[in-house]
N, C-alpha and C positions, 0 to 999 in steps of 0.2 A: 402296492403299498411302498412309499419311499423309505429308504434306509434311515435308521435313527441318526439324528445329528450327532457329530462327534464334539464332545466338550473338551476344549483345550485344557491341558493340565497346567495349573498355575505354578510358576517358579516361586520358590520360597527362600531363596538365599543359599541353597546348597547346590553342588554340581549336578548337572544333568536333569534339572527339574525336581530333584529330590529335596525333601524338607530336612531340616536339622533336627536331631533328637533333642527334646527339651526335658526339663525336670518334670513338667506336668505329664508328659508321655510316660516317663518311668514310674511315676506314682500310679497312673492308670494301669499300666502293665502289671505292676506288683499285685494288684487286686484280682487279676484274671484267674490265676490258678491254671493247672495243666489242662483242665477241661475247656476253659475259655480259649486257651491258645490252640488246642486241637480243633475246636469249632471254627476258628478263624483260618484253618488250613496250615497249622504249625507256624514256626518262626518265619518261614518264607511268606506265608499268607498274611501274617501280622505286618511284615515289612511292606507288602503290596498295599494292604488296607491303609496303613499310615503314611504311605509314600516316602519311606526312608530306605536307605541302602541296607540290604539284608546282612551284609558283612558287618556293618556298624552296629545294627541291632543286636547281633549275637555277642558283641562285646559287653552288652549290658543285660541281656535277658537269656535265661535258660529255657529249654523246652518244657521243663516241669513247672514253669511259672515263677521260679525264684529269680531274683536279680543276681547277676554275677557280683563278685567283690568290687569290681570296677563300678557297677551300677550303684551298689550300696555306698561306696565312697563318694560318688557324685552327689547323692542325696543328703549326705551327712558330712560335708567337708570340714565344718567347724570343730568336729569332735576329734579330728585326726591330729596326731603329733607330727612334728617335723623330723625328717631323717637326720640323725647326727653322726658325727665321725665315730662316736663310741658304738653306735649300732652297727656301722660298717665293720668295725674291728670284730665285734661279736659274731656277726654273720659269717665273716671270713673263716672263723674257726669251726663252723658247724659241719661242713662237708655235706655230701649228697644225702647221706642217711639221716643226719640231723634235720635237714630241711624236709625230707619225706615224713619224718616222724611227727612233725607239727602240721602236716597237711599240705605240703608243697609251698610254693611262693605265696599263694593266697592265704594259706594258714599262717605263714610267717607274718604276713601283713596284718592279719587279724590280731595275732598275739601281741605284736608290737604297736598296734593301733596306728598304722601308717597307710597311706593310699597304696593299693597294690600296683597301680600303673607306675607310680613313682619308684616303688621298691624295685620293679623290674628294670628300671634304668640303671640300677646299681648292682643287682645280684642275679647270677644265673641259677637255673634249677639244680645244677650239679654242685653248687656251693662255692663256685668261683665268683669273685667280684668281676663286674664288667670293666672295660677299660675306663669308663667314666668313674666307676667306684675307685679303681686304683689311682686314677689321676687326683681324685678328691683327697685321698689319704696321703698323697705325696705331691702337693702342689709346688713346693719350693724347688723340687728337682727338675721341673719342666722348663724347656726352652721356649722362648717366644718364637712365633712363626714369622719368618722373614720373607722378603721378596725372592731371595735366592732359593729358599725352599719351594716356593710356589713355582718358580721356573723349572726346578728339578722335577717336581711332581707332575707338571704339565707334560713332561717328556716320557712319563712312565707308560702310559696306555693301560688298558684293562688287564692284559697279561702280566705286566710288571707289578701292578697292584695285587693281583691274585698271588703271585709268587712271593710277595712280601707278607702275605697273610691277611689280605684285605685292608680296608682303611684303618682298622685298629692295629694291624701289623705295621703299616707305614708309620702310624703315630708312635708305636713303641720303638721302632727302629730310629726315628728321628727325635725321640724324647719330647714329644709335644702332646698336648691334650687332644684326645680323640674327638671330643665334642667340638673343640675349636677347629681342628683339621677338617671336620665334615662341613663346616660352613664355607670352606674354600675348595674342597676337592670331592668329586663324585667317584663312585665305584668303577665307572667306565673309563676313568682316567682324564676326563675333561674337568676343567675348573668350573666352579659355579660362577654365576654372574658377579657375585661379591669378589671372588678371586680374580676374575678378569678386570673388574673395576679397580682393584688394588694395584694390579700391574700396570694399568693405564690410567692413572688418576688425572694426569694433565689434560687429557683429551675430553674430559667430562664437563658437561654444562651444569650450571647451577639450576636448581628447580625454582621456577618463577611462579608468580600468581597466575600468569596467563596459562602456563602448563596445567595448573590445578583446575582452572576453569574448563580447559579442553578435556582433561581426563574425566571431569565430573559428567560430561555429556556422553562418554563412550558407551557405558553399559557393559554387562557381563559378556555378551556375544562378541562385541568388537574387541574387548580385551583378550578373549580366548583366541580370536582370529589373528591377533597380533603376536600370539605366542605366550599369553599370560602376562603377569606383571613383569617378568624378566624380559619378555619380548617388547613390551611398551618401553621399558628402560633402555633397551638396545636401540629401539627406533628413535627415541628422543634424546639418546646419548647422555643419560643421567645415571648416577649410581643406583643399582637395583635396591640396595639396602636403604638408601635415602628415600626412594620412591615408595617403598613399603611403609614408611612412616606416615605417608599421606593418602595412600590409595588402597582400597580393598580389592580382592579379585572379583567381587561381584559388581564393581563399578562405582560403589559409594566411596566418598572421601571419608577418611578416618576423622575422629574428633579433632585431631591436630590439624588436619587439612582444612576442616570447616573453621576452626579457630583462626587459622592463618588468613583465610579469605575474609574474615569478619573480625579483625582485631579490635577495632574501635568500640565494638559493642560489649567487650568483655570487662568484667569487674576485676579488681585486684583482690587477691586472697587476703582476708583479714584474720586477726587472732580470734575474733568472734566466730568466724566460719570454722576455724580449727576446733574450737570448743564444741560447736554443734556437731561436727563430723565425728568427733571423738565419742559422742554418745550414741551414734547410729548402730554400731555393731554390724556384723556380717549380714544379718538378715535385713536390716534397714538399707544397707548398700545394695543388696540384691534386688529388693523391692523397687529401688530407684532406677534400676537398670545398670547396676555395676558402677564402677568409678566414672566411666564416661557419662552415665546417666546423672550421677551426682554433679558432675561438672556442668552438664547442660542445665540442670535445675537451678544451680547457683550462678550460672552464666560466667564461669571462670574457665580459663584454658585447661583442657584435660591434662596436658603434659605437665603443667605447673602443679595441678592438684596431686598428681601421682608422686611428686617429690615430697609431699606431706602426708598422704593417706594411703594405707594399704587396703587391699580388697577384703581383708578379714576384719576391717573396722578399726584397727589400731593405727595410731599415728606413727610415721617413720621417726627415726632418731632426729632428723632435721625438724620435723613438726614439733616433737617434744622440746627440742632445744629452743625453738622460736617461742613457745608458750612460757618457757622458763629462762628467758634470756638474761634477766637481771640476776638470777641465781648462779649463773655460769662463771667459772673462773677464767682468767686470761691464761693463755699458754705461755709458760716461762721457759727459759733456757734450761733450768733444772729439770723440768718435765721432759724436755727433749733428751737430756742425758739419761734419765731413768728409762724412757721408752727405748732408747738405743740399746740398752742392756737387756731388754726383755727376751728377744728371740721369738721365732714363729710359734713354738709350742706354748709358751706362756701367754702369748696374745690369744691363741685359740682357746686356752683354758679359761681365760677371762671372759670370753664371748666375742672374740674378734675385735676389730677396731671400734665398733659401736660399744662393746663392753668396756674397753679401755677408756673411751670417752665418758661413759656413765660413771665408772669408778673414780676418775679424776675430775669429774664435774666440769668438763669442757665441751664445747660444741663439737659434735662428730664431724661436721663438714670442715671445720677449721683443723681438727686433728689430722684429717686425711690429706691436708696440704703438706704435712710434715712427716707422717709416718706411713709406711707400707705394711700390708698384711703379713709380709714375710719377716718383719722386724727391722728392716733397714730404714733409715731416714731417707726421705726424698732429697733431691738436690737442694730444694728450698730449705729443708731442715738442716742439711750440712752447711749451707751458706750462712744460715743464721748463727750456728755455733762457731763459725770461723769467718766473721765478717771482715776482720782486719786484713786478711790476706787477699781480698778481692780487688781486682782492677776496676776502674771506671770505664764505662762503655764510651768509645770515641767514634768520631765520624769515620775514621779510617777503618775501624772494625765493621761499621755498617756497610761500607763499600765492599769490604772483603766478603761479608756474609751475603750480600746481595748477589754476588757472583757464584754462590755455591751450588745451587740446584738441589732438588729433593734427594737424589741418590747420594750425593756427597754428604748431606746432612745425616741421612740414615747410616752411612758408613762411619760417621763420627760418633754414632750412638744417639742420634736424635738431637733435639734442642738441648737436652740435659748434657749430652756429650760435647756439643759445641761450647756450652757454658763452661764445662770443666776444662776443656782444652785451652780456652782463652781466658780462664780464671776470672770470670765475671758471674755475678749472681744470676741464677737461671730465671728468677721472677722478673728481673729487669730485662734480660735478653728477650723474654717472651713478649714484652711490650713493643719490641722493635722488629722481631723476626718470626715468620710463620714456618711451619714444618715443611711446606712445599718450596721453601727457598725465597719466597717473595718477602719484601719488607712490609710491615704494617703501615697503615696510613700515617701513624706517628713517626715511624722510621723515615718514610718518604718526606714528611714535613721537615724533619730535622736536617736532612741532607739538602733541602731546598728552601731554607729559611727566607732567603732574599726575595723569592718569588711570591711570598705570602702577603696578603692584604691584612690590614688591621681591622678588627671587628668594630663596626660603627653602630650607632643607634638606629640608623635606617635598616641595617641588616637585622637587628633585633626585632624591629617592627615587622619586617618581611617574614622572619622565621616564626614569630608568634602567630602569624595568620596561616601557617602551612597546615597544621594538623597532622596526625599520625599517618594517615593514608598517603598524603603528598610527600612526607619524609621518606616513607618506604618506597614510593615510586621513584624517588631521586637516588635510591640506593642506600637508605639509612643515613645516619649522621655523617658517616664517612663520605657518602655521596654528596650530601649538602656541602660539606667542607671542600670537596674537590670542585664542585660547581661554582662556589663563591670564592675559591682560591684563598681559603683561610686555614689556619692550623686546626686539625681535628681536635687536638688536646685543648686548645683554647675554646673552640666552639662548644665542646662538652661541658665547659664551666658555665655556659649560658643557656644551653638548650638540651632538653631531654628527648628521648626517642619517641615519646608519646605526643610530642608537639608542644608541651608546656615549657615555659622558661624556668630555669632553676631559680633558687632564691637570689643568687647573685645577679642573674639576668633581670629579674623583676626589680631589684633594687636599682640597678643601673637605668632601667627603662623608666621607672617612676621618678628617679632623681632628675633625669633629663627633662621629663615632662613637668617638673615643678611640683609633683605630688609627694606626699609622705608615704613611705612603705607601711603597710598594715602589720 
C-alpha cells in the first residue's frame, strides 16, 4: 500500500507557514471552555489545530478557556479609554502592593478600562513607570538624538550597553527618549538599519517605481533570503524606513506602494467622502478592511485618507477643520503672543496643540506651523512676530548655502539655525535650501536666470498632453522644468502635478487659440 500523500501546508501571511490569529478565532476559542481545549490537546493542541504559533496563542487564551485580558481588549477595542498623563501620575504613586491589591497589571488595566498591552508599555509590575512612561511625563527635558550620539553608541558594543544598564540605561544617561533610541540602536551594540541610514544618507538611492515593480515580484521567500526588509534595503541601497512604507515582509506592496504604482486611477478626497466616513464608526471601518480597505473601496490614496480619518471612525483634527473651514478664524499676531505665553503644562491641560486649535477655532495644521508642543514658537512664528528685523535672501546667500553640506547645516542647528544665523525668514529659506545642503530647483533657477527659456504656447500644448504618468517619469514638475530649461516656479503657475493646466495656463492657452475661457 503506497504511503499517504503529503498535503502541503498553505502559507497564510504569517512567518513559517503559520496563520495570523484573527478576531474570529478568538470568538470561537472563547466558546470552547476548559473541556473543549482539553479535548483538542490543550493550548499546544489548539495551536497545532489552528496552525498558529503556540506562544502567540497563549497571549490570548488561557488553559481554562477564558481569554486573557489582551484577548478581551482585542475583541472590545472601542470600549477602552486612552492612557493619559494623569493615569501615569496616579499609577506612579501606587507601588508594588497597590498594584497587587487590584489584581496586578491586568487588574489595573480592567479597573482603568485601558488595554493591558498598552498599559505594560508604561508600567512595571513593581509599580515603577517604564522608561517610556517616564519619558512621556517629562518630554520637555529630553534631548534630540544627534548623529554624534549615533556614532558614540555605535562604538559601545554589547558590554558597554550592559554596563550602562541596557538600552534604557543608555537613554537615561544621554537624556533621550528610550523609544526613540530603540529605533536606532540594538541591545548588541549594532545600529539598526534606520541608524545606519541616518549616518550615511548621501549614499542612499531614492525609491523608484521600477524598484516597487521588482519588489512586488519577490515574494516572502526571496525577501527572507535577502535578509528581510532590511536586507532588501541594504541590497538596493535605499533607506529601510522608507522601504517599509511601500513593502510588507510577506512580499506584498503596502497600500501606499499600490497607490504609487497606480496614481492616475485614484480619486481626490472630497468633503462628501469625509461626511460619509464620519458616519462609519469603528465597526464600519473594520468591516471594510480597516483604513486601507476604506481607501481601496473609495479609490483614494491610503496615506491621504489617514490624514483625515482614524481607525476608530473619528475624523482627525485636519478632517474636522476641512469640513468646517469657513467657520475657522485666521491666525493673528495676537494669538501668537498668547500662545507664546502658555507653556507646555498649559498646552497639555488644554488637550495639546489640537486642543489649543479647537479652543481658538483655528485649523490645527496651520497652528502647528507656528507653535510647538513644548510651548515655544517655531522659527516661522518668531519670524512673523519680528518681520522688520529680517534680511532679504540674496544670491550671495544662496551661493554660501550651496557650499554648506549636510553636516554644516546640522551643526548650525538645521535649516532653522541657518535662518537665525543669517537673519532671514525660515519659511523663505526653505523654498531655496534643503536640509542635505542642496539648493531646491527654485534656488538653482534663481542662480541661473540667464540660462532659462521663456514659457511658450508650444510648451503649454506639449505639457497639456503629458499626463500624470509622463510627468512622474520625467521627475515631477521639477524634472519637466529641468528638461525644458524653464524656471520651475514659472512652470508651476501653468502646470499641475496631475498633468492638468492651471487656471492661468488654460486662460493663456485659450487666449492664444482665439477661444474664450469658460
